[in-house]
C-alpha positions in Angstrom: -18.3 -14.2 20.3 -18.6 -15.2 16.7 -16.0 -14.0 14.2 -16.5 -14.3 10.5 -13.8 -14.3 8.0 -15.5 -12.7 4.9 -14.7 -13.2 1.3 -13.4 -10.3 -0.7 -16.0 -8.7 -3.0 -14.2 -5.7 -4.5 -13.2 -5.8 -8.1 -10.4 -6.1 -9.1 -10.2 -9.4 -7.1 -8.1 -9.5 -4.0 -6.9 -13.0 -2.8 -5.7 -12.1 0.6 -7.2 -13.0 3.9 -7.0 -11.6 7.4 -6.2 -15.1 9.0 -4.8 -18.1 7.4 -6.1 -21.6 8.4 -3.2 -22.2 10.8 -3.7 -18.8 12.4 -7.4 -19.5 12.9 -6.2 -22.5 15.0 -3.9 -20.2 17.0 -6.8 -17.7 17.6 -9.1 -20.6 18.7 -6.5 -21.8 21.2 -5.6 -18.3 22.4 -9.2 -17.1 22.7 -11.4 -20.2 23.5 -14.6 -18.2 23.7 -14.4 -17.0 20.2 -15.9 -19.2 17.3 -14.5 -18.7 13.8 -16.5 -19.1 10.6 -15.1 -18.9 7.1 -17.4 -17.4 4.3 -17.1 -19.5 1.1 -14.7 -17.9 -1.4 -13.6 -19.5 -4.8 -10.8 -16.8 -5.1 -9.1 -16.8 -1.7 -5.4 -17.7 -1.7 -6.2 -20.3 0.9 -8.9 -22.7 -0.1 -12.1 -23.4 1.8 -11.0 -27.0 2.0 -7.8 -25.8 4.0 -9.9 -24.2 6.7 -12.4 -27.1 6.7 -9.6 -29.6 7.1 -8.6 -27.9 10.3 -12.2 -28.0 11.7 -13.7 -24.6 10.8 -17.2 -24.2 9.5 -17.1 -22.8 5.9 -20.5 -21.2 5.4 -22.2 -18.9 2.8 -24.1 -16.9 5.4 -22.2 -15.0 8.1 -25.0 -12.8 9.4 -24.9 -14.6 12.7 -21.4 -13.4 13.4 -20.7 -10.5 15.7 -17.5 -9.4 14.1 -16.7 -9.6 10.3 -13.1 -9.3 9.2 -11.9 -8.7 5.6 -9.2 -6.8 3.8 -10.4 -4.4 1.1 -13.6 -2.2 1.1 -16.8 -4.3 1.5 -19.2 -3.8 -1.4 -22.2 -1.7 -0.2 -24.5 -4.4 -1.3 -22.8 -6.8 1.0 -22.9 -4.7 4.1 -24.8 -6.3 7.0 -26.5 -3.8 9.3 -25.4 -3.3 13.0 -22.4 -5.5 12.7 -18.7 -4.7 13.6 -16.4 -4.7 10.6 -12.6 -4.5 10.3 -11.3 -3.7 6.8 -9.3 -1.1 4.9 -12.0 1.5 4.1 -9.9 4.0 2.3 -12.1 6.9 3.6 -9.8 8.7 6.1 -8.3 10.9 3.4 -11.8 11.8 2.2 -11.4 9.6 -1.0 -14.3 10.6 -3.2 -14.8 7.1 -4.6 -15.6 5.7 -1.2 -17.9 8.4 0.0 -21.0 6.4 -0.7 -19.5 3.5 1.2 -19.0 5.5 4.4 -22.6 6.9 4.0 -23.9 3.4 3.7 -21.9 2.3 6.8 -23.5 5.1 8.8 -27.0 4.4 7.5 -26.6 0.7 8.4 -25.3 1.5 11.8 -22.2 -0.4 11.1 -19.3 -0.2 13.6 -16.2 0.3 11.4 -12.8 -0.3 12.6 -10.2 0.6 9.9 -6.9 -1.3 9.9 -5.1 1.8 8.8 -6.1 3.7 12.0 -5.0 1.0 14.4 -2.2 2.5 16.5 -0.3 2.0 19.7 0.0 4.4 22.5 3.0 6.1 20.7 0.6 6.6 17.7 2.5 4.2 15.6 0.6 1.9 13.2 0.6 -1.8 14.4 -0.7 -3.6 11.3 0.0 -3.0 7.6 0.9 -4.6 4.4 3.7 -2.1 3.8 6.6 -4.5 3.5 5.0 -6.5 0.8 3.9 -3.4 -1.1 7.6 -2.4 -1.0 8.8 -5.8 -1.9 6.5 -6.2 -4.9 6.8 -2.6 -5.9 10.5 -2.5 -6.1 10.6 -5.9 -8.0 8.1 -4.6 -10.5 10.1 -1.4 -10.9 13.1 -3.4 -11.9 11.0 -5.5 -14.1 9.9 -2.5 -15.9 13.4 -1.3 -16.6 14.4 -4.8 -17.9 11.3 -4.9 -20.3 11.8 -1.3 -21.4 15.4 -1.9 -22.3 15.0 -5.4 -23.6 17.5 -6.6 -21.0 15.6 -9.2 -19.1 12.1 -10.4 -18.3 11.5 -11.4 -14.7 8.6 -13.6 -13.9 5.6 -11.6 -12.7 5.5 -11.6 -8.9 1.8 -12.8 -8.9 2.9 -15.9 -11.0 5.4 -16.9 -8.2 4.1 -19.3 -5.7 5.6 -17.2 -2.8 8.2 -14.8 -1.9 11.0 -17.3 -2.0 10.2 -18.0 -5.7 10.1 -14.3 -6.5 13.6 -13.9 -4.8 14.9 -16.7 -7.0 14.3 -14.5 -9.9 16.8 -11.9 -8.7 19.6 -13.9 -10.3 18.1 -13.0 -13.7 18.6 -9.3 -13.1 21.3 -7.7 -15.5 21.3 -4.0 -15.0 23.4 -1.3 -16.6 25.2 1.4 -14.6 21.9 3.0 -13.6 21.0 5.2 -10.7 17.8 4.4 -8.6 16.2 6.7 -5.9 13.9 5.2 -3.4 11.8 7.5 -1.3 10.6 6.6 2.2 11.8 5.3 5.5 9.0 3.1 6.7 7.8 -0.4 6.0 7.4 0.2 2.3 11.0 1.5 1.8 12.4 -1.2 3.8 10.6 -3.8 1.6 12.0 -2.0 -1.4 15.5 -2.0 0.0 15.2 -5.8 0.7 14.7 -6.3 -3.0 17.4 -3.9 -4.2 19.9 -5.3 -1.7 18.9 -8.9 -2.8 19.7 -8.0 -6.4 23.1 -6.9 -5.5 22.4 -3.2 -6.2 24.7 -1.1 -4.0 23.2 1.5 -1.7 25.0 4.9 -1.8 24.3 8.2 -0.1 21.9 10.8 -1.7 24.7 13.2 -2.2 27.0 10.6 -3.8 24.3 9.4 -6.1 24.1 13.0 -7.4 27.7 13.9 -7.5 29.6 10.7 -8.4 29.6 8.3 -11.4 29.6 4.6 -10.8 30.5 1.6 -13.1 27.9 -0.5 -11.5 24.1 0.0 -10.6 23.4 2.1 -7.4 20.5 3.3 -5.3 19.9 5.9 -2.7 17.2 6.0 0.0 15.7 9.4 0.4 13.8 10.6 3.5 11.8 13.8 3.2 14.6 16.1 4.3 16.5 15.0 1.2 14.0 16.5 -1.2 12.1 19.2 0.7 13.1 22.4 2.2 11.4 25.4 3.9 10.3 28.2 1.8 11.8 30.7 4.3 15.1 29.0 4.3 14.9 27.9 7.9 16.2 24.5 8.9 14.3 21.3 8.0 12.5 19.8 11.0 10.6 16.5 10.4 7.8 17.1 12.8 7.4 20.8 11.5 7.2 19.2 8.0 4.4 17.0 9.1 2.5 19.8 10.8 3.0 22.5 8.2 3.8 20.7 4.9 2.5 23.8 2.9 5.4 25.8 4.1 7.8 23.6 2.2 9.0 23.3 -1.4 10.4 20.5 -3.4 14.2 20.1 -4.1 13.7 16.8 -5.9 15.0 18.2 -9.2 18.5 17.4 -8.3 17.5 13.7 -8.6 15.5 14.1 -11.8 18.7 15.3 -13.4 20.7 12.2 -12.4 18.4 9.3 -11.7 17.1 6.8 -14.2 14.6 5.1 -11.9 12.3 6.3 -9.2 10.7 3.9 -6.7 8.2 6.0 -4.7 7.4 4.6 -1.3 7.0 7.6 0.8 3.8 8.8 2.4 2.5 12.1 0.8 0.2 14.8 2.3 -1.8 16.6 -0.4 -0.7 19.8 1.3 3.0 18.9 0.7 4.9 19.8 -2.5 4.9 17.4 -5.3 8.2 15.7 -6.2 8.1 17.3 -9.6 5.6 18.9 -12.0 4.3 18.0 -15.5 6.3 20.8 -16.8 9.5 19.6 -15.0 9.1 16.2 -16.9 9.3 18.1 -20.2 12.8 19.6 -19.6 15.7 18.2 -21.4 17.5 17.7 -18.1 14.7 15.3 -16.8 16.4 11.9 -16.9 14.0 9.5 -15.0 12.4 7.1 -17.4 11.0 4.3 -15.1 8.8 5.1 -12.2 7.5 2.6 -9.8 4.8 4.3 -7.8 4.1 2.3 -4.8 2.1 5.0 -3.2 -0.2 5.2 -6.3 -1.6 8.6 -5.4 -3.5 9.5 -8.6 -2.4 13.0 -9.8 -0.7 13.3 -6.5 3.1 13.7 -5.7 4.0 12.1 -8.9 2.1 13.7 -11.9 2.9 10.8 -14.3 0.7 8.5 -12.2 -2.5 9.4 -14.1 -4.4 6.1 -13.1 -3.8 3.0 -11.1 -2.7 0.0 -13.1 -3.6 -3.6 -12.4 -1.9 -6.9 -11.6 -2.7 -8.3 -15.0 -1.7 -5.1 -16.8 0.8 -3.5 -14.4 2.5 -0.9 -16.8 1.7 2.0 -18.9 3.6 4.9 -20.5 3.2 8.6 -19.7 3.6 10.8 -22.7 5.5 13.7 -21.5 4.3 16.2 -24.1 0.6 15.3 -24.3 0.5 14.4 -20.5 -1.6 11.3 -21.4 -1.5 7.6 -20.7 -0.3 5.5 -23.7 0.5 1.9 -24.1 3.8 0.8 -22.3 7.2 0.9 -24.0 6.0 2.7 -27.1 8.7 5.4 -27.2 12.0 6.0 -25.5 10.8 9.6 -24.8 8.0 8.3 -22.6 8.1 7.6 -18.8 7.2 4.0 -18.1 5.0 3.8 -15.0 4.1 0.9 -12.6 1.2 2.0 -10.4 -0.5 -1.2 -9.2 -2.7 -0.2 -6.2 -2.9 -3.5 -4.6 0.6 -4.8 -4.7 0.5 -7.2 -1.7 -2.0 -9.2 -3.5 0.7 -10.3 -5.9 2.1 -12.4 -3.0 -1.2 -13.2 -1.2 -0.1 -16.1 0.9 3.0 -14.5 2.4 1.2 -11.1 2.8 -1.7 -12.7 4.5 0.5 -14.7 6.9 2.4 -11.6 8.0 -0.8 -9.6 8.3 -2.4 -12.3 10.5 0.5 -12.5 12.8 0.3 -8.7 13.4 -3.4 -9.1 14.0 -3.0 -11.9 16.6 -0.1 -10.1 18.4 -1.4 -6.5 18.6 -5.1 -6.3 17.7 -7.1 -9.3 18.7 -6.3 -9.0 22.4 -7.8 -5.5 22.3 -10.7 -6.5 20.0 -11.7 -9.3 22.3 -11.3 -7.0 25.4 -8.6 -9.0 27.2 -6.5 -5.6 27.3 -7.5 -2.0 26.6 -5.1 0.7 25.6 -7.6 2.6 23.7 -6.5 1.2 20.3 -9.9 0.0 19.1 -11.6 3.3 20.2 -8.9 5.2 18.2 -9.6 3.1 15.1 -13.3 3.2 15.3 -14.6 5.5 12.6 -18.3 5.0 12.9 -20.7 3.5 15.3 -24.5 3.6 15.8 -25.0 5.6 12.7 -22.6 8.4 13.6 -19.0 9.4 13.1 -17.0 8.9 16.3 -15.3 11.7 18.0 -11.8 11.3 16.3 -13.4 11.2 12.8 -15.8 14.2 13.0 -13.5 15.9 10.5 -15.2 13.6 7.9 -18.6 15.2 8.3 -18.4 17.6 5.4 -17.0 14.7 3.3 -20.0 12.5 4.2 -22.5 15.3 3.5 -21.0 16.1 0.2 -19.7 19.5 1.1 -16.1 18.5 0.2 
């Protein structure tokens, strides 16, 4: 079997890779029947020469490979027919901007395995960049506060060589007695807490954050029960919330009245209530002035996230009255927003290494058919020009009816 590590072609540029040079060596040793080829890339965080130095063929043409592995969506013009691809397709939520990509995948009879849908028998995701999204997102959120208030200027994460250099910047943080809310309870939120804890910001309970005053900066981690309630007054149950999000309403207003910074790291279902509305943001009681939206759902749970930002231009302001995007830090009345949609790419070497380790441990044994728990079948969106059984719900999306 021939495995091709493809270069990233999506714009803006992504420097991550599915397997580092050293991990390719591990794969070759663990799966001796698999040959690995590296597609040439001038942008990858690991240079072509690093792969070549370890004995791997660096080539332009990967059409001879059976399996092609990348990170972000493959440009339609680069798709090779009748190949097996692994990448994040961003189609399973019926994202309109990738409809044509999925149509092309079907037309080219590509077998698509989406990393986001790779799960174990407990339906838990086995591979993700969530921790690094949380790490960089929380770091950027604190950086926004420092710039907005002329308090400090942290080195941008993407200009740090690695995570350790980014962490060395924590010592430069000088916060006032602010209150921060961090939403989520998964990998993203854990990454965010790693940064906030590393900066010496004390964690308090959600109730204490609302009810008490502190003479030092604090944060509270919120899970969905902390800011949602059933409309009929019945007790909150997490599984019920996942199954019937439309039957709930937001109670997040209690935090908008007390928090200065929001770091959003929780998954959001479009059927679920938003955290706050644009009208809420216009109230005199609305205190939040910095939002680091790691989830980056455009016009989603956080209405101030009007567009994604980029690594080179990570911040913008949301003008509360006009509801428009304006240049960052132009008025104290605005909300300053960080909404970079590819945060792990700011620490590409660390993120790639962590991702590759998860691939080797959880996915490649299934992909190369040494074990079979049904993981690959569950993650297979398309094959032989058709949507697979688990993804038939995308039929109207593909046909343009949705």
